[in-house]
DRENZA-210003 format. One record per residue: z, y, x of N, C-alpha, C in turn; residue number from 1. Coordinates in steps of 0.1 Angstrom, whole numbers, plus 5000, padded with zeros to 4 digits. Layout:
N
NODE  nzz  nyy  nxx cazz cayy caxx  czz  cyy  cxx   n
NODE    Z    Y    X    Z    Y    X    Z    Y    X NUM
...
***
This chain:
142
NODE  nzz  nyy  nxx cazz cayy caxx  czz  cyy  cxx   n
NODE 1625 4808 4333 1611 4804 4333 1610 4789 4336   1
NODE 1605 4781 4328 1603 4767 4331 1592 4765 4341   2
NODE 1596 4758 4351 1586 4755 4362 1574 4748 4356   3
NODE 1562 4754 4358 1550 4748 4353 1546 4753 4339   4
NODE 1554 4760 4333 1550 4765 4320 1539 4776 4321   5
NODE 1530 4776 4311 1519 4785 4312 1523 4799 4313   6
NODE 1533 4803 4306 1538 4817 4306 1543 4821 4320   7
NODE 1550 4811 4326 1556 4813 4340 1544 4815 4350   8
NODE 1534 4806 4348 1523 4807 4357 1515 4820 4356   9
NODE 1513 4825 4344 1507 4837 4341 1515 4849 4347  10
NODE 1528 4848 4346 1536 4859 4351 1536 4860 4366  11
NODE 1536 4848 4372 1535 4848 4387 1521 4853 4392  12
NODE 1511 4849 4385 1497 4853 4388 1497 4869 4387  13
NODE 1502 4874 4376 1502 4889 4374 1510 4896 4385  14
NODE 1521 4890 4389 1530 4896 4399 1522 4897 4413  15
NODE 1516 4886 4416 1508 4885 4429 1497 4895 4429  16
NODE 1490 4896 4418 1478 4905 4417 1483 4920 4417  17
NODE 1495 4922 4411 1500 4936 4412 1504 4940 4426  18
NODE 1510 4931 4434 1513 4933 4448 1500 4936 4456  19
NODE 1490 4928 4452 1477 4930 4459 1471 4944 4456  20
NODE 1472 4948 4444 1467 4961 4440 1475 4972 4447  21
NODE 1488 4971 4448 1496 4980 4456 1492 4982 4470  22
NODE 1488 4971 4476 1483 4971 4490 1471 4981 4491  23
NODE 1462 4980 4482 1450 4987 4482 1453 5002 4479  24
NODE 1462 5005 4470 1466 5018 4467 1472 5026 4478  25
NODE 1477 5019 4488 1483 5025 4500 1472 5029 4510  26
NODE 1460 5025 4509 1449 5028 4518 1444 5042 4515  27
NODE 1442 5050 4525 1437 5064 4524 1424 5064 4517  28
NODE 1421 5073 4508 1409 5074 4501 1399 5083 4508  29
NODE 1403 5089 4519 1393 5097 4526 1391 5091 4540  30
NODE 1382 5096 4548 1379 5090 4561 1367 5082 4560  31
NODE 1363 5077 4572 1350 5069 4573 1351 5056 4564  32
NODE 1339 5053 4559 1338 5041 4551 1343 5028 4559  33
NODE 1338 5027 4571 1341 5015 4579 1356 5014 4581  34
NODE 1363 5025 4584 1377 5025 4586 1385 5021 4574  35
NODE 1381 5026 4563 1387 5022 4550 1385 5007 4547  36
NODE 1372 5003 4549 1369 4989 4547 1378 4980 4556  37
NODE 1379 4983 4568 1387 4975 4578 1402 4975 4573  38
NODE 1406 4986 4568 1420 4987 4563 1422 4978 4551  39
NODE 1413 4978 4542 1414 4969 4530 1414 4955 4534  40
NODE 1405 4951 4543 1404 4937 4547 1417 4933 4555  41
NODE 1421 4941 4564 1433 4938 4572 1445 4936 4563  42
NODE 1447 4946 4554 1459 4945 4546 1459 4933 4537  43
NODE 1448 4929 4531 1447 4918 4522 1449 4905 4530  44
NODE 1442 4903 4541 1444 4891 4549 1458 4890 4555  45
NODE 1464 4900 4560 1477 4900 4565 1487 4896 4554  46
NODE 1485 4902 4542 1494 4899 4531 1494 4884 4528  47
NODE 1482 4878 4527 1482 4864 4524 1486 4855 4536  48
NODE 1484 4860 4548 1490 4852 4559 1505 4852 4559  49
NODE 1511 4863 4554 1525 4864 4553 1531 4857 4541  50
NODE 1522 4855 4531 1526 4848 4519 1515 4837 4516  51
NODE 1515 4827 4524 1505 4816 4522 1506 4809 4508  52
NODE 1518 4808 4503 1519 4802 4490 1512 4810 4479  53
NODE 1511 4823 4480 1504 4831 4471 1489 4828 4471  54
NODE 1484 4827 4483 1470 4824 4485 1466 4810 4479  55
NODE 1474 4800 4482 1472 4787 4477 1474 4787 4461  56
NODE 1483 4794 4456 1485 4795 4442 1473 4801 4435  57
NODE 1468 4812 4440 1456 4818 4434 1444 4809 4436  58
NODE 1443 4802 4446 1431 4793 4448 1431 4782 4437  59
NODE 1443 4777 4434 1444 4767 4424 1440 4772 4410  60
NODE 1443 4785 4408 1441 4791 4394 1427 4797 4393  61
NODE 1419 4797 4403 1406 4804 4403 1398 4802 4390  62
NODE 1397 4790 4386 1389 4788 4373 1398 4782 4362  63
NODE 1411 4784 4363 1420 4778 4353 1419 4784 4340  64
NODE 1419 4776 4329 1420 4782 4316 1434 4788 4312  65
NODE 1443 4785 4321 1457 4791 4319 1457 4806 4320  66
NODE 1449 4811 4329 1448 4826 4331 1440 4832 4319  67
NODE 1446 4841 4312 1440 4847 4301 1430 4858 4305  68
NODE 1422 4862 4296 1412 4873 4298 1420 4886 4302  69
NODE 1431 4888 4296 1439 4900 4299 1444 4899 4314  70
NODE 1448 4887 4318 1452 4885 4332 1440 4888 4341  71
NODE 1429 4883 4338 1417 4885 4346 1413 4899 4347  72
NODE 1414 4906 4336 1410 4920 4335 1419 4928 4344  73
NODE 1432 4926 4343 1442 4933 4352 1440 4929 4366  74
NODE 1436 4917 4369 1434 4913 4383 1422 4919 4390  75
NODE 1414 4925 4382 1401 4931 4387 1404 4945 4394  76
NODE 1416 4951 4391 1418 4964 4397 1417 4965 4412  77
NODE 1422 4956 4420 1420 4957 4434 1405 4955 4438  78
NODE 1398 4947 4431 1384 4945 4434 1376 4957 4430  79
NODE 1380 4964 4420 1373 4977 4416 1375 4987 4426  80
NODE 1386 4987 4433 1389 4997 4444 1379 4995 4455  81
NODE 1377 4982 4459 1368 4979 4470 1354 4981 4465  82
NODE 1351 4978 4453 1337 4980 4447 1333 4995 4448  83
NODE 1343 5003 4445 1341 5018 4445 1338 5022 4459  84
NODE 1345 5017 4469 1342 5020 4483 1328 5016 4487  85
NODE 1324 5004 4483 1311 4998 4486 1300 5007 4480  86
NODE 1302 5011 4467 1292 5019 4461 1291 5033 4468  87
NODE 1302 5038 4472 1301 5051 4479 1294 5049 4492  88
NODE 1296 5038 4499 1289 5035 4511 1274 5033 4509  89
NODE 1271 5027 4498 1257 5025 4495 1250 5039 4492  90
NODE 1257 5048 4485 1251 5061 4483 1249 5069 4496  91
NODE 1257 5066 4506 1256 5073 4519 1247 5065 4528  92
NODE 1242 5054 4523 1233 5045 4531 1240 5039 4543  93
NODE 1253 5036 4541 1261 5029 4552 1262 5014 4549  94
NODE 1262 5011 4536 1263 4997 4531 1250 4993 4525  95
NODE 1246 4981 4528 1233 4976 4523 1232 4978 4508  96
NODE 1219 4980 4504 1216 4982 4490 1214 4969 4483  97
NODE 1225 4962 4482 1225 4948 4475 1235 4950 4464  98
NODE 1233 4942 4453 1242 4943 4441 1256 4942 4446  99
NODE 1265 4951 4442 1279 4951 4446 1286 4938 4444 100
NODE 1283 4932 4432 1289 4919 4429 1286 4908 4440 101
NODE 1274 4908 4445 1270 4899 4456 1277 4902 4469 102
NODE 1279 4915 4472 1286 4918 4484 1301 4914 4483 103
NODE 1307 4916 4471 1320 4912 4468 1322 4897 4470 104
NODE 1313 4889 4465 1313 4875 4467 1313 4871 4482 105
NODE 1304 4878 4489 1303 4875 4503 1316 4878 4510 106
NODE 1322 4890 4507 1335 4894 4513 1346 4884 4509 107
NODE 1346 4881 4497 1357 4871 4492 1356 4858 4499 108
NODE 1343 4853 4501 1341 4841 4508 1346 4842 4522 109
NODE 1344 4853 4529 1348 4855 4543 1363 4855 4543 110
NODE 1370 4862 4534 1384 4862 4534 1390 4849 4532 111
NODE 1385 4841 4522 1389 4828 4519 1388 4819 4530 112
NODE 1376 4819 4537 1374 4810 4548 1383 4813 4560 113
NODE 1386 4826 4562 1395 4830 4573 1409 4824 4570 114
NODE 1413 4827 4558 1427 4822 4554 1428 4807 4554 115
NODE 1418 4800 4549 1419 4785 4549 1420 4780 4563 116
NODE 1411 4786 4572 1411 4781 4586 1424 4784 4593 117
NODE 1430 4795 4591 1441 4799 4598 1455 4795 4592 118
NODE 1455 4793 4579 1467 4788 4573 1469 4773 4574 119
NODE 1458 4766 4576 1458 4752 4577 1457 4746 4591 120
NODE 1457 4755 4601 1455 4750 4614 1468 4746 4620 121
NODE 1468 4736 4628 1480 4732 4635 1480 4738 4649 122
NODE 1469 4744 4653 1468 4750 4666 1476 4763 4666 123
NODE 1481 4767 4677 1488 4779 4678 1478 4791 4678 124
NODE 1466 4789 4683 1456 4800 4684 1449 4802 4671 125
NODE 1450 4814 4666 1443 4817 4654 1430 4825 4657 126
NODE 1421 4824 4648 1408 4832 4650 1412 4847 4649 127
NODE 1406 4855 4658 1408 4869 4658 1405 4876 4645 128
NODE 1415 4882 4639 1413 4890 4626 1403 4901 4628 129
NODE 1404 4908 4639 1395 4919 4642 1381 4914 4643 130
NODE 1378 4903 4651 1365 4898 4652 1359 4894 4638 131
NODE 1368 4888 4630 1363 4883 4617 1359 4895 4608 132
NODE 1367 4905 4608 1364 4917 4600 1352 4924 4605 133
NODE 1350 4924 4618 1338 4930 4624 1325 4922 4620 134
NODE 1326 4909 4619 1315 4901 4615 1312 4904 4600 135
NODE 1322 4905 4592 1319 4908 4578 1313 4922 4577 136
NODE 1318 4932 4584 1312 4945 4584 1297 4945 4588 137
NODE 1295 4937 4599 1281 4936 4603 1272 4930 4592 138
NODE 1278 4921 4584 1270 4915 4573 1267 4924 4562 139
NODE 1275 4935 4560 1273 4944 4548 1267 4958 4552 140
NODE 1268 4961 4564 1264 4975 4568 1249 4976 4568 141
NODE 1244 4988 4566 1230 4991 4565 1223 4988 4579 142
***
């Protein structure tokens, strides 16, 4: 694969998104909504903390025309898993009755902010992941 070639970039994007999906498939589908939400958030953030180049790579490609509609469709699978959890929580009146897409944007922004702050810090002390997830939960719970 030629470094920088569009096909190589698409393949790497697909591989990262597949690994992300596998993280979510490992989360139990039963149990309390909050516990499952915390598990999704923790797994995703820890994954990107362990693979900071993946996060930076995906950030660069966020609005890139290199990523095809097929790539984008396949990349939505992990998001659909979380969206399903949110909808279930809304039906049970645990999650705020706000459009799911808006909640996903809020969650995505929180994840991105956490990663940017903690991946780019020169300080040894990182923001508490548990505190961050609790703040996000407080923002979406009913």
